[in-house]
N, C-alpha and C positions, 0 to 999 in steps of 0.2 A: 500572767495577769493575776491580780489579787483575788479575782472572782473565779479563776480557772481551776476546777477540781483536779484535772489530770496534771496541771503544772505543779500544784501544791503536793500532789501525791508523788511526784518525781523528785522532790527535794532530797529525801534521804539517799537516793541512788546517786544524784549529782554530787552531794556532799561527799559520799564515799568514793566516787571516782576522783574527785579533786584531791582527797586525802591519799588515795592509792597512787596516783600518777603525778602529783604536784612536783615531786622532786625530780621527775623525768622531764618536766617542762610544761605540763598541762596547766593552762590558765583558764579559769571559768569566770565568765562575766554574764550575769543575768540581765535581761532587758525586759523591763516591765511595760506592758501595754499602757497607753495613756488613760484608759478608763480606770478610775479609782487609784491612780498612781500615788496620790497623796497619802494613801493608807499603807503603802508598801513598807515603810519602816516598822510599823506594828506587826504586819503580816510576817515580815522576815524574822522578827524576834520570836513571834508565836510559833513559827514552823522551823526555827533553828537553821535558817539559811546562813551558810558559812562563807559564801562568796559575795563579791561586790555586785550591786544591782544598779543599773542605770535606768532612769525613767524616760521612756520615749514619748515625751509629752506632745510632740508635734507629729508623731507617726512616721518620721523620716526613716528610722531604722527598719521598721516593719515594711515600709515601701521599698527601700533599697534592697533588702534581702528577700523580697517577695514572700513574706510570711503569709501562709494561707490557713494556718491553724495553730493552735497552741496545745502543748508546748511544741516548739520548733527548735531544731538544733542546727547550727551552722558551725562547721569546723574550719578553722583557718590554720594553715601550716606555719612552720617556723619562719618562712619567708614572707608571711603576710598575705598569702594567696588563699582565697576561698577554695577549698578542695571538696567539701561535702556540704550540701544544703538539704534541708528537709529530711534529716536522718531519723529513721524510726527509733523510738525509745529502746526497743530490744536490740538494736544494732549499734548503739552509741559507743559502747565499750570496744567493740571490734574496730570501729572507725578510729577511735582514739589510739588504740594499740598500733594500728597500721601507720598512722602519721608519726607517732613517737618512735617507731622503728626506723624511720628515715634518718639519715645523718643530718646533724645540725649544719646550718650554713657556715661557711668559712668566715672568719672575722676579717673585716676589711684591713688592708695593709696600712 
């Protein structure tokens, strides 16, 4: 959220993880809470957010992933399966490394 101090404090770490693991397949997409979502472009610029951000204006993403606090991290593997949800900030890199170590799915014939 644009108003979430811990979310904004996590931006440098998430930017760094994206930079460090992007070539290995990590894709980062931020999802902005509906509250004050209209200000996200300015907030993203001000805080140097380097990843795309979607605005969850209807609250559907927060509901679907049962977000109970912010920031909240959901990790989806290369097959599109949710593997980790509600990952603590201090464990996010371990979870990323775990998933990136798995083999990529085989290309369809």
